[in-house]
N, C-alpha and C positions, 0 to 999 in steps of 0.2 A: 225456442228459447233465444233471447237476445243476448249478445255478448255484453259483459260489463264494461265499464269505462276504461279499466286498465287494458283489456284486450283490444279495444278500439284504438287507444293511444299507441299501442305497440304496432298495430297494423298501419296506422298513419305514419309513424316514424320509419317503419320499414319501407313504405311506399316512397316517402320523401328521400330516404337514403338512396334508393334505387334510381329515382329521378335525378338526383344530384350527381350520382355516379355517371349516368348516361350523359349528362351535361358536360362533365369533365372529359369523358371519353370523346365526345363530339368536339370539344375544344382542342384536345390533343390532335385529333384527326384533322381538324381545320388548320391548325398550325403546320402539321406535317405536309399538307397539300397547299399551304399558303392561300387558303380560300377565305378571303376577308368577309365576303357576304355570309358564309356559314358561321364564321366566328362571331360576327356582329349580331346575328340572330340570337345568340346565346347571352348577350350582354344587356343588362338593364339600362334603361335610358339615363338613370342617374348614377351609373357605376363609376368607380374610381379604379384606375390602374396605376400601380407603383412599379416603375421601370427598374431594371437592374443597375442603372447608373443615374447619377443626378446629385443635386445639391442637398436635398433633405435627408433626414434619417431613414426615410422609406424610399429614397431615390426620387427621380422626377415623378411627379404625380400628374395624371391626366384625368380630368373629370368630364363625364358625359361621352356619349357615343361618338360624336364627331372628333373630339380630341383623341380618344382612344383609337379610333380607326386610323387617324393620321400617324400615331405612334407605331402601330402595328405595320402599316404600309411602309414606313421608313425602315423598320427593322427588316422586313422582307426584302426591300430594295438593297440595303447594305449587306445582308447575309448572302445574297445571291442564291444559287441553288442549294438548298439545305432541307433537312428533314429532322424529325424527332423519332427516336426509337426507344424501345424498352420502357414504356411508361409503367410506373407503379402508382396506383391510386388508392388513397385511403379516404373514406367518407364517414363522417359522423355528424348527423343532423345537418345544420346549415353551414358546416365547415368541411373543407376537403383539402388534401395535399396531393400533388402529383410530382413525382420525380421522373426525370427523363434524361436522355442523352441527345444533344443536338449534334448532327453530323453535317459538316460542310462538304458539299460535293456528292459523290456516289457512295451511298451507304454500304455497298458491297466491297468497296476499296478499303482494305485494312489500314492504308496510309492516310485516308481522309481525316482531316482534323475533327476531333470529338471534344465536346464540352458537357460537363454534368451540370444540371440545373434542377430547380424545384420551384413550384408555384403553390401559393396558398390561395384558396378561394373562399368567399363567403357568398351565400345565396339569399335572394329575397324569397318571399312566401310563394311566388310562382315558379321558383326553381331557376330563375335567371341569375347570372353572376352579377353581384353588386360590388364586389371587391376582388381584385386579382393583384397579388404581390408576387414579384419574381426575383429569384436569385440565380446567379450563374457563376460557376468556378472558372477561373482562367481568363478573366476579362482582358488583361494586357495582351495575352496571346491571341485572343479572338480579334482584337483591334489590329494586330499585325497581319493575321490571316485575311481580314477584310481589306486592309490596305493593299495587300499583294494580289488577292483574287478578284477584287472588284473596284479598281481605281475610279471608274466613271461614277459609281454610286457614292464614293467618298467625296468626289467633287460636288455632286448634286446635294449632298448632305453635310457640306463642310462646316457650316455654322453650328449645327447640332453636335458634330464630332468635336469641334473645338471646345464647345461649352462642356462636353462630357469629360474631356481630359483635364480641364482646368479646375475640376471640383473633386 
């Protein structure tokens, strides 16, 4: 006996949800290890990334893999040694949310600076990320931590930081 259309749709939806969850989990792992190649393999060629800071209502927007890669590389440079812990992921169809804690320095150190954030994802039909929007609590404190912990990166990225604090 063949399954009816409803049963097939439910199977496809469940498969897509699982695939999209695995994509978000791989994205969180890629950010935790600062593995740009792993991250970029999950991003669609025509993707858009909306940064936590910037001029627009969605923050600075980066379109396409090259621009997004550059934004992520700059973030890793500025953040220095950091990781992401306690991810909580919700997936429904082609949309997902991941909340996490960013830890600057050693995650085992209870005094290491911590910042709460969330990402919103949208996926294309192949399960690649076509939109990533990010939010982060405590941005003024994060900027102070970056200035103190990573002054060389601040100098390398001075123009970007200047534009991010004037908006």
